[in-house]
C-alpha positions, 0 to 999 in steps of 0.5 A: 159826780154822775154826768147825765147822758140821756133820760136813761143813762148816767156816766160815772166819769173815768178818773184815777185808776179807772180804765174805762168810764162807768154807765148806770141805766136809771131814771132820776127817781131811781137814783134818788131812791138809792140814797147813800147806797155804795153801788155807784162807787162799786161801778167805778171800782170795777172799772179799775180791773184789767182787760175791761172792755168799753164800760163798767155797767149797772142796770136800773135795779142796781144796789150794793153787793159784794165787790161788784154791785148787784145789777152790775155787768162787765166784760173782760178780754179773755187774753188779758182780762180777769175773772172775779167771783165777786162779779158772779156772786155767791149764788152762782146761776141764781135764775128765773124759770117761767112756765105757762099753762092752759089754765085760765085764772077762773079755773083755779080761783076757788082752789088757789089756797089749796094749790099754794098749800100743796106747793108749799108742802111739796117744794122744800124751802127755807134755810138749809132745806133738804130735798127727797133726792139723796145723791152719791158723790158719783151721781152728784158729779154727773149733775155738775157735768150735765145740768138740767139734762141729768134731771130730764134723763132721770125722768124729771121733765122732757127734752123739750124743757131743755130747748127753752133753757139758756144754753140748754141747761148745761154750761160747757167747761164744767169740771166737778174735780175743781169743786171742793168736798165741802161744796159737794157735801153741802149740795148733796141733799139740797138738789130740788129745793127752793132755798130762802130769802128772795127765792120764791115760787109764784103763781101769776096771771097774765094781766096785760099784753103789750106786744101781741106778736112776741106774746104769741111766740112766747105762748102768753095769753090774757088771764092765763095762769103762769108760774115763776120759779126763782132759785139757784145753786144753793149751798154748793154754789155759795161754797164754790164762791167762798172757796175761790174768793179765799184763794184769790184774796191770798194771792192778791199781791201777786196780780201786779196791779192794785185793787180799790177793794179786796172784795174784787179779788180775782185772777187773770182768766188765762191763769190756773186759778182763773181757769179752775174757778171758771170750771167750778163756777160752770159746775155750780151753774149746772147744779142750779139748772138741774135744781130748777128743772126738778122744781118745775117737775114737782110743780107740774105734778102738784098742779095736776094732782091738786086740781085733779087735771090731766097733764094735757089739761094743765099743759105746763110748759117751760117758756124760758129759764135764764140765769142772772149770776154768771160769767160767760165766754161770749163773742161781740163786735168791739171796734169793728172786730169780733172778740171773745169776752168773759161777760160777768152778769151779777144780778143781771140777765142776758137779753139776746136780740132777734136773730141771735143764733143762741135763741130757740128757733121759736123765739128767733123772730122776736128776741129772748124772753127777759124775766123781771120779777118784782116784790112778792106783791108786784108780780113780774114782767116779761120782755124781749131782748133787743139789738141795742142791748147787744150793742151797748150792754153786752146783751144784758138787762136787769134781773128784778126790781132791786132792793132799797132796804137792807134785810135788817132795815126791812125787818125793822120796818115790818115790826108789828105788821101782819105781812100775810094779811097785808099780802092777802089785801093785795090779792096774794096768798103767801106761805113761808117757812119762817116769819123772818123771811116775810119781814125781810121781803116786804114790798117796801124793801124793793124798788118800784118795779114799774119804774125799773122796767120802764127804764129797760124799755125806754133804753131799748135793752128789752121791750115790754111783752106782758105784765103778770099779776101775782096771786100766790107765792111760797117763800123760804 
């Protein structure tokens, strides 16, 4: 039974084998919408794991996932805590990248369909999609070591892009030798591809600004055209997760404690299996950053060619790139003492406060850009991280609206409907590689974005900066 703390927080009381309580950030309405969703139970399950610090947390977009809930956050002490592939997710370093332009919406309105079509043709998308790059094993391992910097070195972007990418687009500790041959094989031809399902490339327009100071620091203006990319590590990341889950499940009886759910298979971070997974996960994260860097480069080229404008006229620059399926070693003050923790964010995004040393200098005074997209008709929000998130949620906020329907439920609900036409009536030009994707991704499959963002804002995790309206979208 949940215990209400305030209008934005609900406690999952500590019971049984739980080592800490759980806290869910939500409103009453969002809790009602969850229905029979098992994510509350998963929050409690995560609280059973050794080394967990303070709380097992869930963001307002929380919904059922593999082991950990999607929207789940948990931090573990590095000396006696665990690392769990289920706490990261299958699509390692799935993330969002927001680019600004010098274009006003009126400048592209007449060319919107042509622009969406060109993006759809130039950005490989869909299940198993393959890109134009054909990497050797040696070169692929360089991608896994260098991340987005590899793409920039090859001419796909500029060093300035790395300055506004989380961790500079490269996670330390990556070791390609801990990535299986099967994972390498799956990733070799997928670099520079969007993928399928909820991954997207969306043209959006700045519709409303809430915080002029932060918006100015981020380079956002009313009626400005911006582009959001949501993609991850593709088949390579999926295989890394699958490989290490299989290993950890086999050794679950050696852990010395019982798991409430075998999907929480894990290893102590200091053990060899834990270290190997961390190194492979970091390599997959670097692949994802390189992937989004390539997607941005080709998006920039497509805008320039289709609109017949120079790079200066389009002026596409990276506002920020942030991941939301990751485990990271970060330092926090716990009980008045600085401690290094392994923070798992699964379907949750980092939200660093003003002044944090990991922020780009241009954003230090306002906080980290937090990107929260909604369904393909809702657009997105840009927020800025706050100190309260650093103190309460290990500097975390939510990553999107969160599903309220399974994919099968959404397909059933969309039967007989003309989704492309419905989206056009909402003012959004949509193209997808398969009809099934649009059926799975109908707007009703997701929580209300306004309600989710309102919880994040009211709870003080991140404050509203701008609202973006979707006008064009490509999906796999």
